PLY file of the C-alpha trace (Angstrom):
ply
format ascii 1.0
element vertex 407
property float x
property float y
property float z
element edge 406
property int vertex1
property int vertex2
end_header
227.74 -0.21 -134.36
231.42 -0.97 -134.81
231.95 -1.19 -131.05
229.00 -3.53 -130.63
230.20 -5.76 -133.45
233.67 -5.77 -131.93
232.20 -6.74 -128.56
230.36 -9.61 -130.19
233.38 -10.81 -132.19
235.57 -10.83 -129.09
233.25 -13.33 -127.45
234.04 -17.02 -127.73
231.55 -19.33 -129.42
230.16 -20.61 -126.07
229.97 -17.01 -124.84
227.91 -16.04 -127.89
225.57 -19.00 -127.36
225.16 -18.11 -123.68
224.40 -14.45 -124.49
221.87 -15.52 -127.09
220.25 -17.94 -124.61
219.98 -15.35 -121.85
218.42 -12.74 -124.10
216.01 -15.36 -125.43
214.72 -15.89 -121.89
214.42 -12.12 -121.44
212.52 -12.01 -124.71
210.02 -14.52 -123.27
209.31 -12.09 -120.43
208.94 -9.20 -122.88
206.65 -11.33 -125.01
204.51 -12.13 -121.95
204.12 -8.45 -121.12
203.42 -7.43 -124.71
200.85 -10.18 -125.18
199.01 -9.29 -121.99
199.09 -5.52 -122.61
197.78 -5.82 -126.15
195.11 -8.30 -125.08
193.83 -6.32 -122.10
193.89 -2.83 -123.62
192.15 -4.17 -126.71
189.13 -5.06 -124.56
188.21 -1.42 -124.01
188.36 -1.00 -120.19
191.47 1.12 -119.61
191.35 0.96 -115.80
191.13 -2.83 -115.75
193.80 -3.07 -118.44
196.10 -0.86 -116.36
195.75 -3.04 -113.26
196.23 -6.26 -115.18
199.23 -4.91 -117.10
200.90 -3.74 -113.88
200.53 -7.22 -112.35
201.84 -8.89 -115.50
204.76 -6.44 -115.59
205.80 -7.42 -112.05
205.43 -11.09 -112.93
207.47 -10.70 -116.15
210.31 -8.84 -114.41
210.47 -11.48 -111.67
210.38 -14.17 -114.36
213.37 -12.64 -116.16
215.31 -12.50 -112.88
214.37 -16.10 -112.07
215.46 -17.29 -115.51
218.80 -15.49 -115.21
219.56 -16.88 -111.74
218.43 -20.37 -112.74
220.70 -20.28 -115.80
223.62 -19.23 -113.59
222.86 -22.25 -111.39
222.63 -24.57 -114.40
226.08 -23.34 -115.49
227.48 -23.92 -111.99
227.94 -20.22 -111.23
225.71 -19.95 -108.14
223.68 -22.12 -105.75
220.23 -23.27 -106.80
217.84 -20.30 -106.33
215.29 -22.30 -104.35
213.73 -19.33 -102.55
213.49 -17.34 -105.76
211.80 -20.26 -107.53
209.26 -20.64 -104.72
208.75 -16.88 -104.67
208.18 -16.78 -108.41
205.72 -19.64 -108.15
203.85 -17.85 -105.35
203.69 -14.61 -107.38
202.44 -16.60 -110.37
199.55 -18.00 -108.32
198.88 -14.61 -106.76
198.64 -12.83 -110.12
196.47 -15.61 -111.56
194.09 -15.50 -108.58
194.05 -11.70 -108.69
193.00 -11.87 -112.33
190.13 -14.17 -111.34
189.29 -11.79 -108.50
188.98 -8.94 -110.97
186.75 -11.16 -113.09
184.36 -11.69 -110.17
184.43 -8.19 -108.65
184.86 -5.86 -111.62
181.68 -4.51 -113.13
180.91 -6.83 -115.95
181.40 -5.15 -119.22
182.48 -5.99 -122.70
185.72 -7.98 -122.66
186.19 -8.25 -118.87
185.91 -12.05 -118.81
188.15 -12.44 -121.86
190.85 -10.08 -120.53
191.02 -11.59 -117.05
190.97 -15.18 -118.34
193.71 -14.35 -120.84
195.90 -13.05 -118.03
195.03 -16.07 -115.87
196.00 -18.61 -118.54
199.10 -16.81 -119.85
200.59 -16.04 -116.41
200.25 -19.70 -115.39
201.71 -20.78 -118.74
204.81 -18.59 -118.46
205.25 -19.43 -114.77
205.03 -23.19 -115.31
207.34 -22.91 -118.32
210.06 -20.86 -116.59
210.36 -22.62 -113.22
211.80 -25.84 -114.85
214.98 -23.84 -115.58
215.85 -24.33 -111.91
215.04 -28.05 -111.86
217.00 -31.10 -112.97
214.52 -33.92 -112.39
212.51 -34.26 -115.60
209.72 -36.17 -113.84
209.24 -33.23 -111.49
209.10 -30.90 -114.47
206.35 -33.02 -116.03
204.49 -33.13 -112.72
204.83 -29.34 -112.35
203.43 -28.59 -115.81
200.62 -31.11 -115.43
199.81 -29.80 -111.94
199.54 -26.23 -113.17
197.28 -27.29 -116.06
195.02 -29.52 -113.95
194.79 -26.95 -111.16
193.87 -24.19 -113.61
191.18 -26.36 -115.21
189.65 -27.23 -111.83
189.68 -23.58 -110.70
187.96 -22.44 -113.88
185.42 -25.24 -113.53
184.73 -24.31 -109.90
183.92 -20.74 -110.91
180.96 -22.03 -112.88
182.54 -21.90 -116.31
181.29 -24.49 -118.80
183.25 -27.70 -119.25
184.64 -26.80 -122.71
186.06 -23.53 -121.30
187.75 -25.38 -118.42
189.10 -27.98 -120.85
190.40 -25.25 -123.14
192.23 -23.60 -120.22
193.72 -26.95 -119.24
194.95 -27.72 -122.76
196.29 -24.19 -123.33
198.40 -24.27 -120.15
199.46 -27.90 -120.65
200.74 -27.41 -124.19
201.95 -23.81 -123.77
203.84 -24.44 -120.53
205.07 -27.79 -121.82
206.50 -26.20 -124.96
208.11 -23.37 -122.99
209.56 -25.78 -120.40
210.96 -27.99 -123.19
212.50 -24.93 -124.85
214.16 -23.85 -121.60
215.48 -27.33 -120.78
216.75 -27.88 -124.32
218.43 -24.45 -124.35
220.30 -25.24 -121.12
221.30 -28.67 -122.44
222.53 -27.13 -125.70
224.49 -24.44 -123.85
226.18 -27.02 -121.62
226.97 -29.15 -124.67
228.60 -26.17 -126.40
230.77 -25.48 -123.36
231.73 -29.16 -123.12
232.67 -29.26 -126.80
234.73 -26.10 -126.37
236.52 -27.66 -123.39
237.16 -30.80 -125.44
238.56 -28.67 -128.23
240.90 -26.90 -125.81
242.00 -30.30 -124.52
242.72 -31.49 -128.05
244.68 -28.30 -128.66
246.77 -28.82 -125.54
247.37 -32.45 -126.54
248.43 -31.36 -130.02
250.89 -28.83 -128.56
252.09 -31.46 -126.08
252.67 -33.89 -128.95
254.79 -31.28 -130.70
256.78 -30.77 -127.51
257.27 -34.51 -127.22
258.58 -34.56 -130.77
261.00 -31.80 -129.84
261.99 -33.77 -126.72
262.62 -36.88 -128.80
264.89 -34.87 -131.08
266.87 -33.64 -128.08
267.04 -37.17 -126.71
268.34 -38.48 -130.03
271.01 -35.78 -130.10
272.14 -35.89 -126.47
271.43 -39.44 -125.37
274.10 -41.25 -127.36
276.65 -38.44 -127.14
276.36 -38.11 -123.35
276.79 -41.86 -122.97
279.93 -41.75 -125.08
281.24 -38.76 -123.10
280.65 -40.57 -119.82
282.45 -43.72 -121.00
285.40 -41.87 -122.49
285.71 -39.65 -119.41
285.80 -42.74 -117.19
288.39 -44.31 -119.47
290.47 -41.12 -119.38
290.38 -41.15 -115.57
291.62 -44.72 -115.47
294.38 -43.97 -117.97
295.42 -40.83 -116.11
295.74 -42.77 -112.86
298.09 -45.14 -114.66
299.95 -42.15 -116.11
299.18 -43.35 -119.63
299.52 -40.74 -122.42
296.35 -42.07 -124.07
294.32 -40.19 -121.42
294.98 -36.92 -123.25
293.65 -38.36 -126.50
290.51 -39.56 -124.76
289.86 -36.13 -123.27
290.43 -34.50 -126.64
287.79 -36.87 -128.02
285.44 -35.94 -125.15
285.95 -32.28 -125.95
285.18 -32.91 -129.63
282.00 -34.80 -128.84
280.90 -32.08 -126.40
281.35 -29.38 -129.05
279.51 -31.53 -131.58
276.63 -32.04 -129.14
276.47 -28.32 -128.49
276.21 -27.63 -132.22
273.53 -30.28 -132.72
271.46 -28.96 -129.81
271.70 -25.47 -131.26
270.49 -26.82 -134.61
267.56 -28.56 -132.91
266.55 -25.39 -131.06
266.85 -23.23 -134.13
265.29 -25.49 -136.71
264.48 -28.94 -135.42
267.42 -30.31 -137.40
266.84 -28.33 -140.58
263.07 -28.71 -140.81
261.71 -30.50 -143.84
258.94 -28.38 -145.35
256.88 -31.37 -146.48
257.00 -32.85 -142.98
256.02 -29.51 -141.45
253.08 -29.08 -143.83
251.69 -32.53 -143.06
252.40 -32.03 -139.36
250.55 -28.70 -139.32
247.55 -30.25 -141.03
247.46 -33.08 -138.50
247.82 -30.78 -135.49
245.15 -28.33 -136.68
242.73 -31.11 -137.55
243.26 -32.70 -134.14
242.41 -29.33 -132.57
239.08 -29.22 -134.41
240.16 -26.69 -137.06
239.27 -27.39 -140.69
242.64 -27.24 -142.48
242.91 -27.05 -146.27
246.37 -27.80 -147.69
247.29 -27.11 -151.34
250.62 -27.40 -153.10
253.59 -29.69 -152.55
257.27 -28.82 -152.13
259.85 -30.77 -154.12
263.54 -30.06 -154.59
263.75 -26.96 -152.44
267.17 -26.26 -150.86
267.48 -27.18 -147.20
267.83 -23.59 -146.04
264.67 -22.53 -147.92
262.73 -25.48 -146.53
263.91 -24.65 -143.02
262.86 -21.00 -143.31
259.44 -21.80 -144.76
259.01 -24.66 -142.28
259.44 -22.14 -139.47
256.72 -19.98 -141.00
254.35 -22.96 -141.04
255.33 -23.94 -137.50
255.00 -20.43 -136.03
251.69 -19.73 -137.78
250.26 -23.08 -136.66
251.34 -22.53 -133.07
249.76 -19.08 -132.92
246.49 -20.29 -134.45
246.33 -22.98 -131.77
247.35 -20.84 -128.81
245.89 -17.41 -129.50
243.18 -17.73 -132.13
239.56 -18.77 -132.22
239.86 -20.09 -135.75
237.46 -22.54 -137.34
239.19 -22.78 -140.71
242.79 -22.48 -141.86
244.18 -22.61 -145.39
247.82 -23.29 -146.27
248.86 -22.79 -149.89
252.29 -23.37 -151.44
252.97 -22.32 -155.00
255.07 -20.20 -157.36
254.57 -16.62 -158.53
256.88 -14.38 -160.54
259.95 -16.48 -159.88
259.30 -16.87 -156.16
258.06 -19.71 -154.03
255.08 -18.35 -152.10
253.71 -19.80 -148.87
250.34 -18.45 -147.68
248.81 -19.30 -144.30
245.34 -17.82 -143.76
242.88 -18.37 -140.91
239.56 -16.86 -139.83
240.69 -15.96 -136.29
242.21 -12.46 -136.14
243.62 -13.23 -132.68
245.68 -15.99 -134.26
248.22 -13.45 -135.46
251.79 -14.22 -134.38
253.34 -12.15 -131.63
255.37 -9.19 -132.81
258.18 -9.70 -130.36
261.58 -10.54 -131.71
264.18 -12.92 -130.45
263.44 -15.92 -132.63
259.64 -15.95 -132.35
256.84 -13.94 -133.84
256.96 -11.83 -136.98
260.40 -10.38 -136.27
261.94 -13.80 -135.84
260.31 -15.12 -139.02
261.52 -12.13 -141.02
265.08 -12.72 -139.77
264.96 -16.36 -140.90
263.51 -15.46 -144.28
266.05 -12.65 -144.76
268.78 -15.29 -144.61
267.42 -16.73 -147.90
266.49 -13.30 -149.37
262.84 -13.90 -148.51
260.12 -11.54 -147.28
257.13 -11.84 -144.99
253.82 -9.98 -145.12
251.14 -10.16 -142.42
247.79 -8.41 -142.58
244.13 -8.70 -141.67
241.68 -10.28 -144.07
238.00 -9.41 -143.94
236.23 -8.90 -140.62
238.22 -11.34 -138.49
240.74 -13.14 -140.70
244.54 -13.06 -140.71
247.01 -13.93 -143.46
250.75 -14.62 -143.55
252.52 -14.58 -146.93
256.16 -15.67 -147.17
258.06 -15.31 -150.46
261.49 -16.73 -151.25
263.27 -16.29 -154.63
263.53 -19.49 -156.66
266.90 -20.76 -157.79
267.69 -23.12 -160.59
267.92 -25.97 -158.07
264.53 -25.29 -156.45
260.99 -25.99 -157.55
257.49 -26.42 -156.34
254.94 -28.87 -157.70
251.31 -27.68 -157.50
0 1
1 2
2 3
3 4
4 5
5 6
6 7
7 8
8 9
9 10
10 11
11 12
12 13
13 14
14 15
15 16
16 17
17 18
18 19
19 20
20 21
21 22
22 23
23 24
24 25
25 26
26 27
27 28
28 29
29 30
30 31
31 32
32 33
33 34
34 35
35 36
36 37
37 38
38 39
39 40
40 41
41 42
42 43
43 44
44 45
45 46
46 47
47 48
48 49
49 50
50 51
51 52
52 53
53 54
54 55
55 56
56 57
57 58
58 59
59 60
60 61
61 62
62 63
63 64
64 65
65 66
66 67
67 68
68 69
69 70
70 71
71 72
72 73
73 74
74 75
75 76
76 77
77 78
78 79
79 80
80 81
81 82
82 83
83 84
84 85
85 86
86 87
87 88
88 89
89 90
90 91
91 92
92 93
93 94
94 95
95 96
96 97
97 98
98 99
99 100
100 101
101 102
102 103
103 104
104 105
105 106
106 107
107 108
108 109
109 110
110 111
111 112
112 113
113 114
114 115
115 116
116 117
117 118
118 119
119 120
120 121
121 122
122 123
123 124
124 125
125 126
126 127
127 128
128 129
129 130
130 131
131 132
132 133
133 134
134 135
135 136
136 137
137 138
138 139
139 140
140 141
141 142
142 143
143 144
144 145
145 146
146 147
147 148
148 149
149 150
150 151
151 152
152 153
153 154
154 155
155 156
156 157
157 158
158 159
159 160
160 161
161 162
162 163
163 164
164 165
165 166
166 167
167 168
168 169
169 170
170 171
171 172
172 173
173 174
174 175
175 176
176 177
177 178
178 179
179 180
180 181
181 182
182 183
183 184
184 185
185 186
186 187
187 188
188 189
189 190
190 191
191 192
192 193
193 194
194 195
195 196
196 197
197 198
198 199
199 200
200 201
201 202
202 203
203 204
204 205
205 206
206 207
207 208
208 209
209 210
210 211
211 212
212 213
213 214
214 215
215 216
216 217
217 218
218 219
219 220
220 221
221 222
222 223
223 224
224 225
225 226
226 227
227 228
228 229
229 230
230 231
231 232
232 233
233 234
234 235
235 236
236 237
237 238
238 239
239 240
240 241
241 242
242 243
243 244
244 245
245 246
246 247
247 248
248 249
249 250
250 251
251 252
252 253
253 254
254 255
255 256
256 257
257 258
258 259
259 260
260 261
261 262
262 263
263 264
264 265
265 266
266 267
267 268
268 269
269 270
270 271
271 272
272 273
273 274
274 275
275 276
276 277
277 278
278 279
279 280
280 281
281 282
282 283
283 284
284 285
285 286
286 287
287 288
288 289
289 290
290 291
291 292
292 293
293 294
294 295
295 296
296 297
297 298
298 299
299 300
300 301
301 302
302 303
303 304
304 305
305 306
306 307
307 308
308 309
309 310
310 311
311 312
312 313
313 314
314 315
315 316
316 317
317 318
318 319
319 320
320 321
321 322
322 323
323 324
324 325
325 326
326 327
327 328
328 329
329 330
330 331
331 332
332 333
333 334
334 335
335 336
336 337
337 338
338 339
339 340
340 341
341 342
342 343
343 344
344 345
345 346
346 347
347 348
348 349
349 350
350 351
351 352
352 353
353 354
354 355
355 356
356 357
357 358
358 359
359 360
360 361
361 362
362 363
363 364
364 365
365 366
366 367
367 368
368 369
369 370
370 371
371 372
372 373
373 374
374 375
375 376
376 377
377 378
378 379
379 380
380 381
381 382
382 383
383 384
384 385
385 386
386 387
387 388
388 389
389 390
390 391
391 392
392 393
393 394
394 395
395 396
396 397
397 398
398 399
399 400
400 401
401 402
402 403
403 404
404 405
405 406
């Protein structure tokens, strides 16, 4: 049971919907066989029931195969199964006519008419309801269902059955096949809609990550743009002064060297902490990014007066956890809580996607990198699973007399 549950949890939401849809169509075939078997064997003639059940079994198996191939076509995974659809339709007519043949040729006994007519009506109903899976034109679907119903009514009438019996067969196939065809068409539409929504969510996630990268790029531009312009101008001035053998050229190059070292330090600060990340900004940014990605984000607590190094360390926890939820998880909800406990400021990030756990690799990213940053402010980091598929990060940093958190 654990392996099956794990297999199901590993599936994406669209994958779960598709699996459910496919097995629903297989259930229709099983329901057809069960209905026919119970109906025919209940009539008392075991030989007739055996023949009818064998025909219905072949029809149900072919129906399940047709539904599966038609669903693959609807999802764009294979060409339209035209031959299979025509073959299934031909088998449907063949089984229905065979049932009528048994009705005419089998020694009339108790329940023969009822059993054969039940097979006749139900086989046409399931056939007319399944074939629309491989069709896109709704008018053709309506014409198909109506054609099956009218044809069945006329055939029953031609066999000498009374008008009410022919009308009942017509209405049973019309409404039964119509309901089944609507269910199939709606299921395919719903499945495609789920996949489209999932693709839109992935697009929003990529856009959110791209926006964060653009923000990082703007920070680099702010740091390097002005300094590189100054370096270029001063270098050009130093060249001109050197050609004139002016001593001021040395001073200009010293200034270029100073600006270059300053730029290097600022770039390093940007890479390490986005210019000493402000925790409040990171919290609001994480909420915006997660919401844009379609994840319900609950944010509680507000940071005030924390030292810059503490804010930077906790800001990295928020940033790393948010990034991993977006890139690796299948989360629907995420909760971020900031508060105090036993003289520590505690940041908790919890989501319902186990795969959203940060990478364990070191080198400035993942759990190892976060622990290194928190260790610089005497902080700790705990990461563990929560429930069946949740994940939680808890970062604690000791409070000082200059720090505080407002709930």
